[in-house]
Z-matrix of the N, CA and C atoms (Angstrom, degrees):
N
C 1 1.463
C 2 1.522 1 111.03
N 3 1.385 2 113.83 1 -47.75
C 4 1.455 3 118.21 2 178.97
C 5 1.522 4 111.37 3 -62.17
N 6 1.333 5 114.76 4 -39.26
C 7 1.461 6 120.30 5 -179.53
C 8 1.529 7 110.09 6 -60.57
N 9 1.338 8 115.98 7 -42.64
C 10 1.461 9 120.33 8 179.72
C 11 1.519 10 111.94 9 -65.21
N 12 1.345 11 116.02 10 -39.99
C 13 1.469 12 119.99 11 178.84
C 14 1.517 13 110.63 12 -65.06
N 15 1.334 14 116.67 13 -41.35
C 16 1.472 15 120.71 14 178.62
C 17 1.522 16 111.44 15 -61.91
N 18 1.340 17 115.25 16 -42.61
C 19 1.462 18 119.19 17 178.32
C 20 1.531 19 111.11 18 -62.30
N 21 1.335 20 115.17 19 -42.58
C 22 1.458 21 120.08 20 179.64
C 23 1.521 22 110.99 21 -61.37
N 24 1.342 23 116.59 22 -43.13
C 25 1.463 24 120.95 23 178.60
C 26 1.519 25 111.17 24 -64.48
N 27 1.329 26 116.27 25 -38.52
C 28 1.457 27 120.75 26 179.72
C 29 1.512 28 111.00 27 -64.77
N 30 1.331 29 117.39 28 -46.85
C 31 1.461 30 121.36 29 179.67
C 32 1.532 31 110.90 30 -63.87
N 33 1.342 32 115.84 31 -37.59
C 34 1.464 33 119.54 32 178.89
C 35 1.515 34 110.83 33 -63.69
N 36 1.341 35 116.17 34 -42.18
C 37 1.465 36 121.40 35 179.23
C 38 1.519 37 110.80 36 -63.98
N 39 1.330 38 115.45 37 -44.47
C 40 1.467 39 119.59 38 179.31
C 41 1.527 40 111.23 39 -62.68
N 42 1.342 41 115.84 40 -38.73
C 43 1.459 42 120.27 41 -179.56
C 44 1.523 43 110.76 42 -65.30
N 45 1.347 44 116.24 43 -44.34
C 46 1.462 45 120.52 44 179.60
C 47 1.521 46 110.43 45 -63.98
N 48 1.340 47 117.23 46 -43.11
C 49 1.463 48 120.70 47 179.25
C 50 1.516 49 111.77 48 -63.83
N 51 1.339 50 116.01 49 -36.82
C 52 1.466 51 120.14 50 178.60
C 53 1.524 52 110.20 51 -64.73
N 54 1.342 53 115.82 52 -40.14
C 55 1.456 54 119.59 53 178.52
C 56 1.514 55 110.94 54 -64.20
N 57 1.351 56 115.74 55 -42.60
C 58 1.459 57 119.60 56 -179.30
C 59 1.520 58 111.16 57 -62.68
N 60 1.346 59 116.86 58 -36.11
C 61 1.460 60 120.20 59 179.41
C 62 1.521 61 110.82 60 -63.91
N 63 1.330 62 116.74 61 -28.38
C 64 1.462 63 120.53 62 -179.50
C 65 1.522 64 112.54 63 -85.22
N 66 1.327 65 118.15 64 -6.84
C 67 1.456 66 120.89 65 179.43
C 68 1.522 67 109.87 66 -80.02
N 69 1.317 68 116.11 67 128.69
C 70 1.459 69 120.70 68 179.42
C 71 1.520 70 109.97 69 -120.96
N 72 1.332 71 115.12 70 142.67
C 73 1.460 72 121.95 71 177.59
C 74 1.522 73 108.95 72 -101.39
N 75 1.312 74 115.54 73 151.18
C 76 1.455 75 119.81 74 177.73
C 77 1.520 76 112.16 75 -158.48
N 78 1.329 77 115.60 76 167.91
C 79 1.458 78 122.41 77 175.72
C 80 1.525 79 108.32 78 -125.66
N 81 1.330 80 116.05 79 141.67
C 82 1.459 81 121.48 80 178.33
C 83 1.529 82 107.99 81 -116.54
N 84 1.344 83 116.15 82 127.21
C 85 1.464 84 120.33 83 -175.33
C 86 1.524 85 111.14 84 -133.89
N 87 1.318 86 114.53 85 162.52
C 88 1.461 87 123.40 86 173.75
C 89 1.525 88 108.20 87 -71.73
N 90 1.332 89 116.89 88 130.20
C 91 1.468 90 120.12 89 -175.25
C 92 1.522 91 113.06 90 -69.68
N 93 1.329 92 117.79 91 -18.88
C 94 1.473 93 120.98 92 -178.60
C 95 1.528 94 111.39 93 -97.42
N 96 1.337 95 116.89 94 -51.66
C 97 1.460 96 120.87 95 -176.50
C 98 1.523 97 113.34 96 -89.63
N 99 1.332 98 115.52 97 -18.14
C 100 1.469 99 122.96 98 -176.17
C 101 1.529 100 112.22 99 65.38
N 102 1.319 101 116.85 100 14.70
C 103 1.460 102 120.20 101 174.04
C 104 1.530 103 109.12 102 -77.32
N 105 1.335 104 116.17 103 151.64
C 106 1.462 105 119.80 104 -177.20
C 107 1.530 106 109.99 105 -70.40
N 108 1.326 107 116.04 106 150.31
C 109 1.468 108 122.54 107 176.83
C 110 1.523 109 107.07 108 -104.57
N 111 1.318 110 115.13 109 115.52
C 112 1.465 111 121.84 110 -172.48
C 113 1.531 112 111.29 111 -91.03
N 114 1.332 113 116.19 112 138.44
C 115 1.463 114 124.19 113 175.93
C 116 1.531 115 112.87 114 52.52
N 117 1.316 116 114.99 115 42.87
C 118 1.461 117 121.15 116 169.07
C 119 1.526 118 107.10 117 -87.73
N 120 1.327 119 116.95 118 158.34
C 121 1.469 120 119.96 119 179.52
C 122 1.526 121 110.38 120 -97.50
N 123 1.327 122 114.46 121 135.69
C 124 1.464 123 121.86 122 178.22
C 125 1.523 124 106.43 123 -120.96
N 126 1.337 125 116.97 124 121.62
C 127 1.466 126 121.04 125 -173.26
C 128 1.519 127 111.62 126 -122.19
N 129 1.327 128 115.89 127 131.37
C 130 1.456 129 121.35 128 169.67
C 131 1.529 130 106.66 129 -83.56
N 132 1.312 131 117.65 130 108.16
C 133 1.463 132 121.41 131 -174.72
C 134 1.525 133 112.67 132 -68.69
N 135 1.326 134 117.29 133 -17.78
C 136 1.459 135 120.24 134 179.10
C 137 1.521 136 112.39 135 -82.87
N 138 1.338 137 116.83 136 -32.09
C 139 1.466 138 120.64 137 -177.99
C 140 1.527 139 112.31 138 -110.69
N 141 1.345 140 116.91 139 -10.48
C 142 1.475 141 123.25 140 -177.18
C 143 1.526 142 113.03 141 66.30
N 144 1.319 143 118.13 142 17.98
C 145 1.462 144 120.86 143 174.52
C 146 1.527 145 109.14 144 -78.95
N 147 1.334 146 116.19 145 132.51
C 148 1.460 147 121.35 146 177.91
C 149 1.518 148 110.05 147 -122.34
N 150 1.329 149 116.79 148 131.94
C 151 1.460 150 122.42 149 175.54
C 152 1.521 151 108.46 150 -125.14
N 153 1.344 152 115.81 151 165.15
C 154 1.458 153 121.41 152 -179.74
C 155 1.524 154 109.71 153 -112.40
N 156 1.335 155 115.86 154 146.47
C 157 1.461 156 119.21 155 174.48
C 158 1.525 157 109.58 156 -75.67
N 159 1.323 158 116.38 157 151.30
C 160 1.463 159 121.89 158 -176.96
C 161 1.528 160 110.80 159 -85.88
N 162 1.322 161 116.03 160 -172.47
C 163 1.466 162 121.88 161 178.67
C 164 1.525 163 111.52 162 -66.16
N 165 1.327 164 116.68 163 -15.04
C 166 1.461 165 121.14 164 176.93
C 167 1.524 166 111.96 165 -104.80
N 168 1.348 167 116.20 166 8.35
C 169 1.458 168 120.34 167 -179.53
C 170 1.512 169 113.87 168 79.54
N 171 1.327 170 116.67 169 8.47
C 172 1.457 171 120.85 170 -175.77
C 173 1.532 172 111.01 171 -89.81
N 174 1.333 173 116.70 172 148.25
C 175 1.460 174 121.36 173 176.44
C 176 1.527 175 109.58 174 -144.14
N 177 1.342 176 114.91 175 159.44
C 178 1.462 177 122.24 176 176.14
C 179 1.517 178 107.96 177 -134.27
N 180 1.331 179 116.69 178 129.98
C 181 1.460 180 120.01 179 -176.77
C 182 1.525 181 109.96 180 -148.61
N 183 1.323 182 116.73 181 149.15
C 184 1.464 183 121.05 182 176.49
C 185 1.524 184 108.56 183 -76.60
N 186 1.339 185 115.23 184 130.18
C 187 1.461 186 119.61 185 -171.87
C 188 1.519 187 109.84 186 -155.22
N 189 1.332 188 116.55 187 134.17
C 190 1.458 189 121.67 188 175.09
C 191 1.519 190 109.82 189 -125.15
N 192 1.303 191 115.73 190 166.99
C 193 1.462 192 121.22 191 -174.68
C 194 1.536 193 112.04 192 -57.28
N 195 1.331 194 114.36 193 140.01
C 196 1.469 195 124.76 194 177.36
C 197 1.531 196 114.17 195 75.95
N 198 1.330 197 117.60 196 5.89
C 199 1.455 198 119.33 197 172.21
C 200 1.528 199 109.64 198 -84.47
N 201 1.335 200 115.83 199 166.00
C 202 1.466 201 120.72 200 -174.78
C 203 1.522 202 110.29 201 -119.15
N 204 1.335 203 116.00 202 130.55
C 205 1.456 204 121.96 203 175.07
C 206 1.519 205 109.40 204 -105.20
N 207 1.333 206 116.21 205 140.91
C 208 1.464 207 120.36 206 173.29
C 209 1.517 208 108.60 207 -122.71
N 210 1.344 209 116.23 208 154.49
C 211 1.452 210 122.29 209 -174.88
C 212 1.522 211 109.58 210 -131.09
N 213 1.345 212 115.67 211 136.17
C 214 1.464 213 120.24 212 -179.40
C 215 1.518 214 109.53 213 -139.70
N 216 1.322 215 115.72 214 132.85
C 217 1.465 216 121.43 215 176.39
C 218 1.521 217 108.01 216 -150.95
N 219 1.323 218 116.49 217 142.09
C 220 1.462 219 120.82 218 179.85
C 221 1.523 220 109.53 219 -62.14
N 222 1.333 221 115.75 220 131.79
C 223 1.460 222 120.74 221 -179.95
C 224 1.512 223 114.07 222 88.36
N 225 1.348 224 117.37 223 6.82
C 226 1.466 225 120.91 224 -178.07
C 227 1.524 226 110.59 225 -130.86
N 228 1.340 227 114.29 226 153.39
C 229 1.457 228 119.27 227 170.01
C 230 1.529 229 108.49 228 -68.89
N 231 1.323 230 115.24 229 153.06
C 232 1.456 231 119.78 230 172.24
C 233 1.520 232 109.46 231 -77.93
N 234 1.322 233 115.08 232 157.88
C 235 1.459 234 118.85 233 170.70
C 236 1.525 235 108.86 234 -154.93
N 237 1.315 236 115.91 235 166.53
C 238 1.464 237 122.19 236 179.28
C 239 1.520 238 108.92 237 -137.26
N 240 1.332 239 116.14 238 158.69
C 241 1.462 240 120.98 239 169.21
C 242 1.522 241 108.55 240 -131.81
N 243 1.315 242 114.95 241 145.25
C 244 1.463 243 121.57 242 172.59
C 245 1.525 244 106.19 243 -95.68
N 246 1.321 245 116.66 244 114.92
C 247 1.458 246 121.11 245 -173.65
C 248 1.530 247 109.44 246 -75.70
N 249 1.307 248 115.68 247 84.82
C 250 1.459 249 121.65 248 -177.66
C 251 1.528 250 110.62 249 -108.65
N 252 1.322 251 117.06 250 -165.39
C 253 1.466 252 122.16 251 -175.03
C 254 1.521 253 112.22 252 -59.78
N 255 1.313 254 117.18 253 -30.38
C 256 1.472 255 121.33 254 179.04
C 257 1.521 256 110.68 255 -57.57
N 258 1.330 257 117.29 256 -42.91
C 259 1.461 258 121.34 257 -177.59
C 260 1.527 259 112.24 258 -85.91
N 261 1.339 260 117.78 259 -21.89
C 262 1.457 261 120.83 260 179.38
C 263 1.516 262 111.85 261 -62.37
N 264 1.313 263 117.08 262 -26.76
C 265 1.462 264 121.77 263 -178.28
C 266 1.517 265 112.72 264 -79.73
N 267 1.344 266 117.81 265 -9.82
C 268 1.463 267 121.41 266 -178.43
C 269 1.522 268 110.43 267 -93.28
N 270 1.332 269 116.36 268 129.89
C 271 1.469 270 120.21 269 176.46
C 272 1.518 271 110.70 270 -66.74
N 273 1.335 272 116.08 271 -40.99
C 274 1.464 273 122.23 272 178.78
C 275 1.519 274 108.58 273 -131.40
N 276 1.330 275 116.69 274 129.70
C 277 1.458 276 120.88 275 -179.14
C 278 1.531 277 109.58 276 -72.95
N 279 1.311 278 116.86 277 134.35
C 280 1.462 279 122.15 278 176.06
C 281 1.518 280 107.50 279 -118.98
N 282 1.345 281 116.52 280 107.35
C 283 1.459 282 121.40 281 -169.67
C 284 1.529 283 110.71 282 -124.70
N 285 1.326 284 115.71 283 155.22
C 286 1.455 285 121.04 284 -174.30
C 287 1.528 286 111.11 285 -133.74
N 288 1.344 287 116.08 286 146.13
C 289 1.455 288 122.89 287 173.02
C 290 1.524 289 109.09 288 -118.28
N 291 1.324 290 115.59 289 143.31
C 292 1.461 291 120.64 290 178.52
C 293 1.522 292 110.43 291 -88.54
N 294 1.349 293 117.90 292 127.97
C 295 1.475 294 119.61 293 179.95
C 296 1.516 295 111.02 294 -71.74
N 297 1.327 296 116.37 295 149.50
C 298 1.454 297 120.91 296 173.78
C 299 1.520 298 108.90 297 -69.49
N 300 1.308 299 116.85 298 148.53
C 301 1.459 300 121.36 299 -173.77
C 302 1.514 301 112.92 300 -61.35
N 303 1.343 302 117.32 301 -35.67
C 304 1.459 303 120.44 302 -175.20
C 305 1.527 304 111.52 303 -111.53
N 306 1.346 305 117.13 304 25.46
C 307 1.461 306 120.80 305 -174.61
C 308 1.521 307 113.20 306 -62.90
N 309 1.346 308 114.77 307 137.95
C 310 1.458 309 121.56 308 171.57
C 311 1.526 310 109.79 309 -122.80
N 312 1.344 311 115.76 310 27.68
C 313 1.458 312 119.51 311 178.15
C 314 1.509 313 112.38 312 64.29
N 315 1.334 314 116.53 313 -127.25
C 316 1.461 315 121.89 314 -176.49
C 317 1.523 316 112.93 315 -87.04
N 318 1.347 317 117.67 316 1.71
C 319 1.456 318 120.18 317 -178.36
C 320 1.518 319 109.64 318 -66.07
N 321 1.329 320 117.83 319 138.35
C 322 1.457 321 121.11 320 -177.35
C 323 1.531 322 110.45 321 -126.98
N 324 1.331 323 116.81 322 42.80
C 325 1.460 324 120.06 323 176.26
C 326 1.514 325 109.48 324 -66.33
N 327 1.320 326 118.00 325 159.53
C 328 1.455 327 120.59 326 -178.24
C 329 1.519 328 111.12 327 -104.46
N 330 1.318 329 115.35 328 145.99
C 331 1.458 330 122.77 329 176.45
C 332 1.514 331 107.32 330 -133.88
N 333 1.351 332 115.49 331 113.23
C 334 1.463 333 120.78 332 -178.15
C 335 1.525 334 110.72 333 54.96
N 336 1.308 335 116.32 334 41.66
C 337 1.457 336 120.76 335 175.65
C 338 1.506 337 114.97 336 82.58
N 339 1.346 338 118.06 337 2.93
C 340 1.456 339 120.93 338 -178.89
C 341 1.520 340 109.13 339 -117.34
N 342 1.327 341 116.71 340 139.88
C 343 1.456 342 120.47 341 178.22
C 344 1.521 343 109.86 342 -74.25
N 345 1.328 344 114.84 343 160.48
C 346 1.461 345 119.51 344 176.78
C 347 1.520 346 110.17 345 -59.20
N 348 1.306 347 115.96 346 -35.72
C 349 1.463 348 119.86 347 179.41
C 350 1.527 349 111.03 348 -62.48
N 351 1.332 350 116.95 349 -42.18
C 352 1.460 351 120.37 350 179.81
C 353 1.527 352 111.05 351 -65.47
N 354 1.328 353 116.57 352 -36.57
C 355 1.463 354 119.49 353 176.97
C 356 1.522 355 110.61 354 -65.21
N 357 1.345 356 115.83 355 -40.80
C 358 1.459 357 119.29 356 175.70
C 359 1.523 358 110.67 357 -61.67
N 360 1.327 359 115.63 358 -38.11
C 361 1.456 360 120.44 359 -178.90
C 362 1.524 361 111.45 360 -63.52
N 363 1.323 362 116.46 361 -40.64
C 364 1.460 363 120.77 362 178.71
C 365 1.522 364 109.85 363 -61.75
N 366 1.337 365 115.80 364 -42.13
C 367 1.466 366 119.24 365 -179.87
C 368 1.520 367 110.89 366 -64.08
N 369 1.339 368 116.38 367 -42.00
C 370 1.466 369 119.43 368 177.64
C 371 1.522 370 111.23 369 -62.22
N 372 1.335 371 115.81 370 -41.74
C 373 1.459 372 120.75 371 -177.79
C 374 1.527 373 110.91 372 -64.32
N 375 1.317 374 116.58 373 -42.22
C 376 1.462 375 120.07 374 178.38
C 377 1.521 376 110.51 375 -64.35
N 378 1.335 377 115.88 376 -39.80
C 379 1.455 378 120.49 377 179.55
C 380 1.520 379 110.51 378 -64.04
N 381 1.308 380 116.80 379 -38.54
C 382 1.457 381 122.11 380 -180.00
C 383 1.524 382 111.51 381 -67.80
N 384 1.329 383 116.25 382 -45.01
C 385 1.459 384 120.37 383 -173.98
C 386 1.520 385 113.02 384 -73.54
N 387 1.338 386 116.57 385 -29.24
C 388 1.455 387 119.10 386 -179.84
C 389 1.514 388 112.27 387 59.46
N 390 1.323 389 116.49 388 -130.05
C 391 1.466 390 121.85 389 -177.95
C 392 1.526 391 113.15 390 -95.58
N 393 1.311 392 117.12 391 9.43
C 394 1.465 393 120.06 392 -179.38
C 395 1.520 394 109.66 393 -69.39
N 396 1.313 395 116.13 394 137.22
C 397 1.462 396 121.57 395 179.89
C 398 1.525 397 109.13 396 -76.81
N 399 1.322 398 115.11 397 90.57
C 400 1.464 399 120.32 398 -176.81
C 401 1.514 400 108.10 399 -148.08
N 402 1.325 401 116.83 400 128.71
C 403 1.453 402 121.19 401 -179.03
C 404 1.521 403 110.16 402 -76.41
N 405 1.348 404 117.10 403 130.29
C 406 1.451 405 121.35 404 179.44
C 407 1.524 406 109.13 405 -70.65
N 408 1.322 407 117.81 406 122.06
C 409 1.467 408 120.00 407 -178.55
C 410 1.519 409 111.81 408 -63.30
N 411 1.345 410 115.95 409 154.60
C 412 1.453 411 121.12 410 175.87
C 413 1.514 412 109.47 411 -66.42
N 414 1.327 413 116.64 412 138.76
C 415 1.454 414 120.82 413 -179.29
C 416 1.513 415 109.78 414 -89.49
N 417 1.317 416 116.51 415 118.33
C 418 1.457 417 120.96 416 179.31
C 419 1.523 418 109.78 417 -77.66
N 420 1.331 419 116.27 418 161.00
C 421 1.463 420 121.28 419 -177.23
C 422 1.519 421 112.06 420 -61.84
N 423 1.329 422 116.52 421 -34.75
C 424 1.460 423 119.91 422 -176.84
C 425 1.518 424 112.35 423 -102.42
N 426 1.335 425 116.22 424 21.41
C 427 1.450 426 119.86 425 -177.86
C 428 1.524 427 109.06 426 -126.67
N 429 1.323 428 116.23 427 138.25
C 430 1.462 429 119.66 428 -175.34
C 431 1.521 430 111.99 429 -70.32
N 432 1.332 431 117.39 430 -42.35
C 433 1.457 432 120.34 431 -174.73
C 434 1.508 433 112.29 432 70.15
N 435 1.335 434 117.52 433 16.53
C 436 1.457 435 120.39 434 -176.83
C 437 1.515 436 110.66 435 -74.18
N 438 1.320 437 115.29 436 162.21
C 439 1.453 438 120.03 437 179.65
C 440 1.507 439 111.10 438 -129.29
N 441 1.310 440 115.65 439 -165.66
C 442 1.454 441 120.98 440 -179.77
C 443 1.521 442 108.45 441 -130.57
N 444 1.311 443 117.05 442 139.64
C 445 1.462 444 121.02 443 -177.95
C 446 1.525 445 109.60 444 -75.99
N 447 1.299 446 115.02 445 64.02
C 448 1.454 447 121.75 446 -175.51
C 449 1.523 448 107.43 447 -140.74
N 450 1.327 449 117.32 448 98.14
C 451 1.448 450 121.18 449 -173.87
C 452 1.522 451 111.01 450 -72.15
N 453 1.332 452 115.87 451 143.47
C 454 1.465 453 119.86 452 -178.19
C 455 1.524 454 112.54 453 -64.62
N 456 1.337 455 117.51 454 -14.66
C 457 1.453 456 119.59 455 178.06
C 458 1.526 457 111.57 456 -64.06
N 459 1.346 458 117.20 457 -19.07
C 460 1.451 459 120.62 458 177.90
C 461 1.524 460 111.28 459 -74.62
N 462 1.333 461 116.30 460 -12.39
C 463 1.456 462 120.96 461 -178.30
C 464 1.528 463 109.85 462 -107.87
N 465 1.315 464 115.49 463 162.22
C 466 1.448 465 120.38 464 173.42
C 467 1.520 466 108.74 465 -64.87
N 468 1.332 467 116.44 466 154.46
C 469 1.461 468 120.85 467 179.96
C 470 1.525 469 111.57 468 -78.31
N 471 1.294 470 116.34 469 -4.05
C 472 1.461 471 118.82 470 178.70
C 473 1.523 472 110.72 471 -66.93
N 474 1.298 473 116.19 472 150.28
C 475 1.464 474 121.26 473 -175.88
C 476 1.533 475 112.11 474 -59.80
N 477 1.321 476 116.70 475 -36.41
C 478 1.461 477 119.54 476 -179.46
C 479 1.522 478 110.46 477 -61.55
N 480 1.321 479 116.73 478 -42.34
C 481 1.461 480 120.97 479 179.45
C 482 1.517 481 110.74 480 -66.89
N 483 1.335 482 116.35 481 -37.03
C 484 1.466 483 119.72 482 178.48
C 485 1.520 484 111.08 483 -64.81
N 486 1.317 485 116.43 484 -41.86
C 487 1.462 486 119.53 485 178.79
C 488 1.519 487 110.75 486 -62.02
N 489 1.333 488 116.85 487 -37.60
C 490 1.459 489 120.89 488 178.10
C 491 1.520 490 110.08 489 -64.38
N 492 1.322 491 115.89 490 -39.87
C 493 1.465 492 120.32 491 179.29
C 494 1.515 493 110.83 492 -62.89
N 495 1.321 494 117.17 493 -43.01
C 496 1.462 495 120.17 494 -179.42
C 497 1.528 496 111.89 495 -69.14
N 498 1.331 497 117.33 496 -26.39
C 499 1.461 498 119.94 497 173.63
C 500 1.522 499 109.95 498 -64.32
N 501 1.345 500 116.72 499 -42.82
C 502 1.458 501 120.86 500 174.20
C 503 1.522 502 110.25 501 -58.06
N 504 1.308 503 114.47 502 -44.46
C 505 1.470 504 120.60 503 -178.67
C 506 1.525 505 111.27 504 -58.79
N 507 1.318 506 117.54 505 -48.44
C 508 1.457 507 121.39 506 -176.69
C 509 1.530 508 111.64 507 -66.92
N 510 1.335 509 116.77 508 -37.85
C 511 1.461 510 120.32 509 178.92
C 512 1.518 511 110.78 510 -62.05
N 513 1.304 512 116.57 511 -45.72
C 514 1.462 513 120.62 512 -178.84
C 515 1.519 514 112.03 513 -72.22
N 516 1.320 515 116.74 514 -29.55
C 517 1.460 516 120.31 515 176.43
C 518 1.533 517 110.35 516 -61.45
N 519 1.316 518 116.49 517 -39.93
C 520 1.463 519 120.62 518 179.56
C 521 1.525 520 111.04 519 -63.32
N 522 1.342 521 116.45 520 -42.50
C 523 1.459 522 120.01 521 179.05
C 524 1.529 523 110.78 522 -63.69
N 525 1.313 524 117.04 523 -38.90
C 526 1.463 525 120.86 524 179.40
C 527 1.516 526 111.17 525 -65.30
N 528 1.322 527 116.19 526 -38.74
C 529 1.458 528 120.50 527 -179.59
C 530 1.530 529 110.93 528 -65.02
N 531 1.338 530 116.40 529 -41.64
C 532 1.461 531 120.21 530 177.93
C 533 1.526 532 110.25 531 -62.63
N 534 1.332 533 116.75 532 -44.30
C 535 1.468 534 120.57 533 179.46
C 536 1.525 535 111.62 534 -60.12
N 537 1.312 536 115.92 535 -38.01
C 538 1.468 537 121.03 536 -178.60
C 539 1.528 538 111.48 537 -69.92
N 540 1.320 539 117.52 538 -43.98
C 541 1.461 540 122.05 539 -176.85
C 542 1.524 541 112.96 540 -82.05
N 543 1.322 542 117.22 541 -20.46
C 544 1.465 543 121.47 542 -175.44
C 545 1.535 544 109.54 543 -127.62
N 546 1.347 545 117.45 544 59.05
C 547 1.466 546 120.80 545 -176.56
C 548 1.530 547 111.94 546 -79.52
N 549 1.306 548 116.50 547 161.37
C 550 1.462 549 121.72 548 -179.13
C 551 1.524 550 111.87 549 -61.55
N 552 1.332 551 117.33 550 -35.00
C 553 1.462 552 120.42 551 -179.36
C 554 1.526 553 111.47 552 -62.07
N 555 1.330 554 116.93 553 -38.89
C 556 1.463 555 121.29 554 -179.92
C 557 1.530 556 111.20 555 -72.96
N 558 1.316 557 116.21 556 -40.58
C 559 1.466 558 120.07 557 179.50
C 560 1.526 559 110.29 558 -64.96
N 561 1.320 560 116.86 559 -42.28
C 562 1.467 561 120.31 560 178.03
C 563 1.521 562 111.13 561 -64.40
N 564 1.310 563 116.25 562 -38.31
C 565 1.471 564 121.27 563 -179.62
C 566 1.520 565 111.92 564 -57.39
N 567 1.330 566 117.61 565 -41.08
C 568 1.462 567 121.12 566 -175.15
C 569 1.529 568 113.81 567 -102.07
N 570 1.310 569 117.72 568 -4.14
C 571 1.463 570 119.84 569 -178.52
C 572 1.525 571 113.71 570 -123.01
N 573 1.341 572 116.56 571 -22.48
C 574 1.471 573 122.72 572 -175.14
C 575 1.525 574 112.41 573 64.85
N 576 1.329 575 116.96 574 13.93
C 577 1.460 576 120.24 575 177.98
C 578 1.521 577 110.06 576 -77.97
N 579 1.327 578 115.33 577 145.89
C 580 1.457 579 120.81 578 178.23
C 581 1.526 580 109.32 579 -142.78
N 582 1.326 581 114.87 580 165.87
C 583 1.458 582 120.78 581 174.26
C 584 1.513 583 114.30 582 58.16
N 585 1.326 584 115.64 583 -133.83
C 586 1.462 585 120.96 584 -174.79
C 587 1.523 586 112.24 585 -65.08
N 588 1.338 587 117.24 586 -37.03
C 589 1.463 588 119.87 587 179.28
C 590 1.527 589 110.52 588 -64.07
N 591 1.318 590 117.23 589 -39.81
C 592 1.468 591 121.29 590 178.05
C 593 1.523 592 110.34 591 -62.30
N 594 1.324 593 116.62 592 -45.04
C 595 1.465 594 120.77 593 178.79
C 596 1.525 595 110.94 594 -60.90
N 597 1.331 596 116.63 595 -46.04
C 598 1.467 597 120.79 596 -179.22
C 599 1.520 598 111.51 597 -62.47
N 600 1.331 599 116.25 598 -43.28
C 601 1.461 600 120.16 599 -179.29
C 602 1.527 601 111.05 600 -63.75
N 603 1.326 602 117.12 601 -47.37
C 604 1.465 603 121.09 602 -177.76
C 605 1.521 604 111.65 603 -66.03
N 606 1.303 605 116.51 604 -32.03
C 607 1.459 606 120.43 605 179.39
C 608 1.524 607 111.17 606 -76.44
N 609 1.334 608 116.66 607 -42.25
C 610 1.458 609 121.04 608 -176.20
C 611 1.524 610 112.77 609 -74.94
N 612 1.337 611 117.07 610 -34.32
C 613 1.464 612 120.57 611 -174.92
C 614 1.530 613 111.93 612 -116.91
N 615 1.305 614 116.08 613 35.25
C 616 1.460 615 122.14 614 177.18
C 617 1.535 616 108.65 615 -64.77
N 618 1.348 617 118.36 616 118.88
C 619 1.468 618 119.90 617 -177.30
C 620 1.526 619 111.94 618 -70.73
N 621 1.314 620 115.90 619 160.54
C 622 1.467 621 120.34 620 178.46
C 623 1.523 622 110.45 621 -84.79
N 624 1.309 623 115.33 622 161.28
C 625 1.466 624 120.98 623 177.32
C 626 1.523 625 110.46 624 -61.54
N 627 1.325 626 116.71 625 -43.49
C 628 1.471 627 120.38 626 -178.95
C 629 1.523 628 111.22 627 -60.01
N 630 1.340 629 116.62 628 -43.25
C 631 1.464 630 119.32 629 -179.82
C 632 1.528 631 110.20 630 -63.16
N 633 1.306 632 117.52 631 -43.86
C 634 1.465 633 121.30 632 -178.03
C 635 1.526 634 111.77 633 -65.34
N 636 1.316 635 117.48 634 -34.87
C 637 1.462 636 119.91 635 -178.96
C 638 1.519 637 112.26 636 -76.34
N 639 1.332 638 116.28 637 -17.66
C 640 1.462 639 120.13 638 175.42
C 641 1.526 640 111.80 639 -97.59
N 642 1.323 641 116.34 640 -8.63
C 643 1.463 642 121.89 641 178.79
C 644 1.527 643 107.29 642 -130.17
N 645 1.312 644 115.48 643 89.72
C 646 1.464 645 120.66 644 -165.16
C 647 1.524 646 115.67 645 -94.97
N 648 1.329 647 118.87 646 -2.08
C 649 1.461 648 119.71 647 -177.02
C 650 1.524 649 111.53 648 -105.79
N 651 1.333 650 114.87 649 162.13
C 652 1.457 651 120.33 650 177.11
C 653 1.528 652 110.71 651 -66.59
N 654 1.344 653 116.50 652 -31.82
C 655 1.468 654 120.68 653 178.19
C 656 1.524 655 110.73 654 -61.55
N 657 1.338 656 116.73 655 -39.52
C 658 1.463 657 120.69 656 177.72
C 659 1.527 658 110.58 657 -59.40
N 660 1.322 659 115.49 658 -42.84
C 661 1.462 660 119.66 659 -178.94
C 662 1.522 661 110.53 660 -70.36
N 663 1.328 662 117.39 661 -34.67
C 664 1.460 663 121.01 662 177.27
C 665 1.528 664 110.56 663 -59.47
N 666 1.351 665 117.12 664 -47.16
C 667 1.460 666 120.93 665 178.32
C 668 1.531 667 111.12 666 -64.88
N 669 1.311 668 116.14 667 -37.54
C 670 1.467 669 120.94 668 178.40
C 671 1.531 670 110.09 669 -61.57
N 672 1.327 671 116.43 670 -46.35
C 673 1.460 672 121.03 671 179.91
C 674 1.533 673 110.94 672 -62.88
N 675 1.319 674 116.22 673 -43.74
C 676 1.462 675 120.23 674 179.74
C 677 1.530 676 111.69 675 -60.94
N 678 1.325 677 116.62 676 -42.23
C 679 1.466 678 120.57 677 178.98
C 680 1.532 679 111.26 678 -64.77
N 681 1.319 680 116.95 679 -43.16
C 682 1.456 681 120.87 680 -177.60
C 683 1.531 682 111.20 681 -72.67
N 684 1.334 683 117.47 682 -27.60
C 685 1.462 684 119.79 683 177.63
C 686 1.525 685 111.40 684 -62.30
N 687 1.314 686 117.05 685 -36.73
C 688 1.465 687 121.41 686 178.38
C 689 1.518 688 110.22 687 -60.34
N 690 1.327 689 116.91 688 -41.43
C 691 1.460 690 121.17 689 178.11
C 692 1.527 691 110.99 690 -70.84
N 693 1.328 692 115.44 691 -37.96
C 694 1.458 693 121.39 692 -177.19
C 695 1.530 694 111.26 693 -62.21
N 696 1.327 695 116.82 694 -43.10
C 697 1.457 696 120.74 695 -177.20
C 698 1.529 697 113.17 696 -84.30
N 699 1.322 698 117.37 697 -4.70
C 700 1.465 699 121.01 698 174.47
C 701 1.525 700 112.01 699 -85.16
N 702 1.334 701 116.65 700 -9.20
C 703 1.453 702 120.04 701 -174.85
C 704 1.530 703 111.19 702 -58.13
C-alpha cells in the first residue's frame, strides 16, 4: 500500500515538474513606443489556453515547440508567432504588437454610426486580406469584425491554404470581441479589482464569445461580474 502511494506521489511530482517546464514567460510591448501592453490576451492556438498580460505586460503560458501563439489587444493589430527553435533559445519572450493608425485605445465613440472598435476592426480586416479579391463582410452590431495582422501572401494561393488563413482570422476575431466587450475598465468599475487580482479575475473568468453575443448589454456583464466575484473571493 505504502509502495503504491509513494509511486503515485512520484508520478504526481514528475507530472507537475513537466508542466512547469512547459511554462514560458514573456512580455508584450508596443512596437513603436516599447511601452508594455496591459491586459492583452495571449492564446495558444493549439491548446486554446488564453492568459492575460499583467500591469507590467508580463504573461505566463504553457507552450511547447512548434505551437502557435496569437496576441490581441484593443487598438492594436493582431499577430502570431510560431514557437520554433528561434524562440526556444530565449529565457523570456520579448514580443511586440503594432498599433492601429487611428487607435484611441478603449474609447468607443461613434463615427457615422460605427464605434471606434468597428473602425479598428475594418482596418485589421483590410490588413489581413491584403490584395486578395475578397469582399469585406458587413460588420454586425454584436460582432467585432476584427482581423489578424497576417497577410494572405504568407500562405500558398491554393484554396486549402486560404481556408487555413481564414481559420486563423476567425479565431483571433473571437479573442478581439471578448477583449472589446470585457475590458479592464468595465471589470474594475463593477469589481474594484486592480493589479494582480484584476489580471487573475479577468483570466480565470473570461466569458465566452457565445455568452457575450447572447448577453449584449453592459447590465448583463455587470451581473456576470458580480456572480463571478462571489466565486473569486471564495478561493
